[in-house]
C-alpha distance (Angstrom), angle and dihedral (degrees) to the residues before:
residue distance angle dihedral
D1 . . .
S2 3.79 . .
M3 3.87 90.8 .
S4 3.81 88.2 78.2
L5 3.76 89.9 64.5
D6 3.87 89.5 64.3
I7 3.86 94.5 53.9
D8 3.71 118.0 103.4
I9 3.86 103.7 -152.3
S10 3.78 92.9 -166.3
E11 3.85 89.5 58.1
V12 3.73 92.4 49.5
I13 3.76 92.2 49.3
A14 3.90 91.0 48.4
R15 3.86 90.7 49.1
W16 3.80 94.8 51.0
K17 3.83 107.4 29.6
S18 3.81 96.4 89.3
Y19 3.80 88.8 60.4
A20 3.86 91.1 54.7
V21 3.82 106.1 96.6
Y22 3.74 129.0 -163.8
V23 3.88 108.8 -134.2
E24 3.91 119.0 -159.1
C25 3.82 114.1 176.6
T26 3.88 126.0 -170.9
F27 3.84 118.3 -143.3
Q28 3.67 127.4 -171.8
N29 3.85 119.1 -147.6
S30 3.75 124.1 -144.9
D31 3.78 89.5 -104.7
G32 3.64 90.5 57.9
S33 3.89 99.0 -106.8
I34 3.78 120.7 134.7
V35 3.80 125.3 -125.8
I36 3.78 124.1 -170.1
G37 3.73 118.9 -148.4
R38 3.83 119.4 -161.1
G39 3.75 128.1 -161.8
S40 3.78 145.2 133.1
G41 3.81 134.5 -100.8
T42 3.83 142.4 180.0
D43 3.80 122.4 -117.8
Y44 3.86 105.3 -128.2
N45 3.86 103.0 -178.6
G46 3.78 93.4 -47.1
T47 3.80 97.1 -38.1
I48 3.80 112.6 103.2
I49 3.83 111.9 -141.4
S50 3.79 115.1 -154.3
N51 3.73 141.7 139.0
K52 3.81 123.8 -62.8
H53 3.76 89.3 -130.9
A54 3.81 91.1 55.4
I55 3.77 95.0 56.6
T56 3.88 98.8 37.6
D57 3.81 131.7 53.4
D58 3.82 129.2 -118.4
Q59 3.82 91.2 -80.2
G60 3.95 93.5 47.7
Y61 3.72 94.8 -104.8
G62 3.83 119.8 142.5
P63 3.76 126.4 -119.2
S64 3.75 126.7 -105.1
S65 3.72 88.0 -121.4
C66 3.85 145.4 -16.4
R67 3.71 131.7 -142.7
L68 3.75 116.3 -143.1
I69 3.78 111.3 -159.0
F70 3.85 122.5 -171.2
P71 3.88 102.2 -162.6
S72 3.75 93.7 -174.9
T73 3.88 95.4 56.1
G74 3.88 100.8 22.1
Q75 3.80 93.3 -122.5
V76 3.88 117.1 146.9
F77 3.79 126.0 -170.9
V78 3.80 131.3 -178.4
E79 3.77 117.1 -151.8
T80 3.77 133.3 -179.8
I81 3.70 130.8 -145.0
E82 3.82 94.1 -87.8
T83 3.78 90.2 76.4
M84 3.82 95.3 47.4
K85 3.81 131.4 96.0
V86 3.83 129.7 179.9
S87 3.81 135.9 -169.6
T88 3.75 118.3 -92.5
N89 3.82 93.7 -151.1
D90 3.82 133.4 49.3
D91 3.85 94.6 -76.1
D92 3.84 90.8 103.8
W93 3.73 101.8 -144.5
G94 3.69 130.5 138.4
T95 3.80 133.5 178.4
I96 3.77 135.7 -154.0
T97 3.81 118.7 -167.2
I98 3.83 119.8 -150.1
S99 3.80 106.4 -121.2
N100 3.85 97.2 -167.7
R101 3.72 98.8 71.8
T102 3.74 94.9 168.0
A103 3.81 92.5 61.8
Y104 3.88 92.3 45.2
S105 3.82 110.7 98.9
N106 3.74 109.9 157.9
P107 3.84 109.5 147.5
K108 3.81 121.9 -108.4
P109 3.79 108.3 -67.5
P110 3.80 124.3 -112.9
Q111 3.87 115.8 -88.0
G112 3.65 87.6 -111.4
M113 3.79 93.5 62.2
Y114 3.75 89.9 89.7
G115 3.81 95.9 66.6
C116 3.74 141.2 -82.6
Y117 3.92 115.1 -66.1
G118 3.74 132.5 168.2
K119 3.78 116.4 43.4
P120 3.86 106.1 25.2
P121 3.86 117.8 -115.8
T122 3.74 110.9 -96.0
E123 3.80 144.9 178.0
G124 3.87 110.2 -62.1
D125 3.81 96.6 25.9
E126 3.85 112.3 130.0
V127 3.73 122.0 -115.0
L128 3.84 132.7 -167.6
I129 3.79 120.0 -153.5
L130 3.94 120.0 -155.5
G131 3.72 122.5 -169.7
Y132 3.85 148.3 103.8
P133 3.79 109.3 -81.9
T134 3.81 114.8 -177.0
I135 3.79 90.2 -121.4
G136 3.83 92.8 48.0
S137 3.87 134.0 75.9
Q138 3.73 115.5 -32.4
T139 3.78 94.0 -156.1
G140 3.79 104.2 42.3
V141 3.78 149.4 -0.1
T142 3.82 122.4 -45.0
A143 3.82 120.1 -146.6
T144 3.74 127.8 -158.0
R145 3.82 127.5 179.3
G146 3.82 136.4 -150.4
I147 3.76 144.3 133.4
I148 3.84 133.5 -91.0
S149 3.80 98.8 -97.2
G150 3.86 97.9 -175.1
I151 3.76 143.3 -23.9
D152 3.80 125.0 -114.9
D153 3.89 116.0 -179.7
N154 3.81 104.6 -71.3
F155 3.71 95.5 -4.0
F156 3.82 136.2 83.0
I157 3.76 111.6 -147.7
T158 3.81 111.8 -141.2
D159 3.84 141.3 -175.0
A160 3.75 88.8 -149.1
K161 3.82 108.0 117.3
I162 3.70 116.0 -103.5
D163 3.77 114.8 179.9
G164 3.86 133.6 179.8
G165 3.80 106.1 -67.0
N166 3.87 99.8 29.8
S167 3.71 91.9 65.7
G168 3.71 103.6 111.8
G169 3.78 94.7 32.3
T170 3.76 134.1 117.5
A171 3.78 124.2 -63.3
I172 3.81 115.8 -166.5
L173 3.75 128.1 -163.6
L174 3.83 101.0 -137.4
R175 3.87 101.7 -156.3
S176 3.94 90.9 56.9
D177 3.87 97.5 27.2
C178 3.79 90.3 -132.0
Y179 3.76 140.2 132.8
L180 3.76 106.3 -92.6
G181 3.81 102.0 176.7
I182 3.80 151.5 -78.4
P183 3.73 121.1 -46.4
T184 3.83 109.1 -129.9
W185 3.76 139.9 176.7
A186 3.79 124.3 -29.7
R187 3.80 123.9 -124.6
I188 3.80 114.2 -146.5
G189 3.72 116.5 -125.3
D190 3.91 129.7 -173.1
I191 3.76 92.7 -84.7
E192 3.78 110.5 16.6
S193 3.90 139.5 -14.1
L194 3.67 123.6 -87.7
G195 3.88 116.1 -148.4
R196 3.76 128.9 -148.0
I197 3.74 131.2 -133.5
L198 3.79 116.1 -156.9
D199 3.86 108.9 -139.2
I200 3.84 104.7 -110.5
K201 3.80 89.7 -138.1
S202 3.83 85.2 71.9
V203 3.81 90.8 68.9
P204 3.70 110.2 87.3
I205 3.84 100.3 -133.7
V206 3.81 88.0 54.7
G207 3.74 99.9 35.2
R208 3.83 92.4 60.1
G209 3.78 89.4 59.8
């Protein structure tokens, strides 16, 4: 698609990176030990959209608290389980709503924040993943790029690299400059792993709009 030649990737990253949130949740085990879980999320008008597995433990229990860090703006919020919601099916989404609205000051989101409309996303479309992988930058967002390799129900399969930590981050459909969905787990193939992106329209707060 010749349209991809006209896309300035650095401009796309600059436009979206302040909405890519670092998520750090604290879990307390039954023996009293503490486990810290790290992931990524997308700021959707003060509600952080992430993965269910990023804000729950292996048994599905919620954290005692989660820190939401906006590296681009310096904002930090601490939220408890009362402001969290998770999917009850296999779609693997979770949300954390910022309770201190007076301190929340992210600028008005891009028009594409509300989902990808028009021509449906399809195989071969380019995607950009923003998040905070453990092997990525320690001071800011990390971007990876790939294509939609296939479609499986509510998920877009992608060859864009998704590592531990940027699961739950922001997937952008480049040709439409819009919020495509939530990068999730990777499935290991014979040569390399293929990640999955949950269609953001599957998340109720977005799907209604």
